VOGU-3710 file (C-alpha; in Angstrom, 3 decimals, decimal comma):
1> mnrfafvkng> 24,741/32,138/69,839  24,111/32,025/73,444  22,389/29,061/75,152  20,230/29,233/78,111  19,191/26,559/80,546  15,770/26,666/82,209  16,544/25,219/85,831  13,869/23,999/88,167  14,578/22,564/91,560  18,494/22,438/90,515
11> kveaifdtes> 17,874/20,412/87,383  18,123/21,499/83,886  14,632/21,203/82,384  15,137/22,808/78,906  17,861/24,509/76,741  17,157/27,579/74,653  19,498/28,784/71,986  18,372/32,407/71,963  19,010/35,230/73,961  15,685/36,866/73,068
21> lasafpdlnl> 13,846/34,370/75,241  15,963/35,362/78,328  15,255/38,867/77,838  11,428/38,326/76,945  11,006/36,218/80,137  13,210/37,731/82,822  11,297/36,040/85,800  11,948/32,641/84,307  15,270/30,801/85,939  17,218/31,026/82,648
31> isagsnvqcg> 20,954/30,687/83,266  23,701/31,172/80,471  24,897/27,580/79,659  27,789/26,376/77,585  27,473/24,234/74,302  27,781/20,831/76,179  25,113/21,418/78,876  22,152/19,097/78,391  18,566/18,564/79,881  18,769/16,394/83,106
41> wiynsqtqef> 22,062/17,958/84,162  22,378/19,270/87,632  22,937/23,064/88,347  24,582/24,053/91,554  23,528/27,654/92,432  26,095/28,044/95,058  29,192/27,404/92,559  27,000/28,330/89,426  28,404/25,532/87,742  26,329/22,760/85,589
51> ssnapstaek> 27,332/18,940/86,316  26,184/15,814/84,327  26,733/13,816/87,658  23,542/11,787/88,289  22,504/11,850/92,017  24,213/9,462/94,347  22,551/6,474/95,774  22,016/8,143/98,927  20,477/11,062/97,260  18,140/8,993/95,491
61> dllkylkrae> 17,164/7,144/98,666  16,478/10,513/100,273  14,177/11,357/97,486  12,276/8,085/97,728  11,793/8,358/101,478  10,926/11,989/100,997  8,243/10,935/98,610  7,035/8,231/100,979  6,916/10,611/103,833  4,527/12,759/101,832
71> aknkiiawva> 2,389/9,624/100,893  2,312/8,152/104,487  -0,524/10,403/105,693  -2,677/9,808/102,656  -2,188/5,965/103,138  -3,236/6,349/106,766  -6,317/8,681/105,867  -7,356/6,235/103,224  -7,426/3,170/105,490  -9,159/5,390/108,127
81> qenvarvkng> -11,806/6,432/105,639  -12,409/2,892/104,323  -12,759/1,473/107,870  -15,326/4,361/108,835  -17,178/3,642/105,696  -17,499/-0,027/106,916  -19,048/1,133/110,165  -21,450/3,416/108,219  -22,596/0,956/105,862  -23,066/-1,690/108,626
91> twtteqlisl> -20,304/-3,928/107,729  -18,682/-3,493/111,063  -19,937/-2,077/114,347  -18,326/0,747/116,107  -17,009/-1,645/118,792  -15,437/-3,888/116,078  -13,712/-0,901/114,613  -12,480/0,207/118,190  -11,152/-3,308/118,748  -9,329/-3,374/115,593
101> tqdaelkdll> -7,456/-0,094/116,344  -6,304/-1,895/119,414  -5,029/-4,908/117,642  -1,265/-5,446/118,352  -0,661/-6,829/115,005  -2,159/-3,800/113,121  -0,287/-1,426/115,500  2,779/-3,196/114,542  1,999/-2,770/110,853  1,181/0,970/111,292
111> ddvnslsfei> 4,448/1,241/113,122  6,136/0,190/109,679  4,012/2,577/107,689  5,039/5,314/110,043  8,626/4,418/109,609  8,262/4,448/105,868  8,983/0,726/105,628  6,126/0,182/103,060  7,562/-3,099/101,779  7,842/-4,792/105,259
121> aankitgltn> 4,101/-3,512/105,952  2,768/-4,929/102,764  4,417/-8,299/103,689  2,815/-8,216/107,015  -0,734/-7,589/105,791  -1,195/-11,242/104,525  -0,184/-12,446/107,863  -2,738/-10,392/109,837  -5,127/-12,769/111,875  -7,847/-10,203/112,729
131> elltsdikaa> -11,219/-11,682/111,423  -12,510/-8,303/110,454  -9,653/-8,036/107,822  -11,110/-10,019/104,700  -8,848/-10,935/101,879  -10,266/-8,122/99,952  -9,447/-5,604/102,473  -5,785/-7,102/102,798  -5,433/-6,973/98,905  -6,527/-3,406/98,869
141> wieklqgyfy> -4,209/-2,393/101,570  -1,222/-4,035/99,848  -2,187/-2,463/96,572  -2,226/0,982/98,128  1,122/0,446/99,691  2,705/-0,912/96,537  1,446/2,239/94,647  4,181/4,218/96,898  7,244/1,860/96,916  8,998/4,185/94,217
//
């Protein structure tokens, strides 16, 4: 009996022990696999070989920072939306929001977010001295960043 691996993004997601599946679904990325190939293995399409090797630390770090890069704009947009909402509901004035955007500590914090240094940014939040940034706001910002530490 032939075995086939369903490969997605270079990783074996499922193993099938039937050739009829491969012929029934020719558009699926099913690849003939030996008896030892397991879910989670890596498939190198250039060499057409399976490997049980786990990703290296550098590969894991790259994946982490790619995820953070995707999250960065979400975080910045969320902070901006929250700040604008405070102006709209009368908590802050437009002038206060403008002054906050010029705050050197906040700019430094945003530099950390932009460089994907979310842990450093989260640590700096508690030390922000701008009077507009209440403990509730700081806690919400820290929680948002922590959600993307990976």
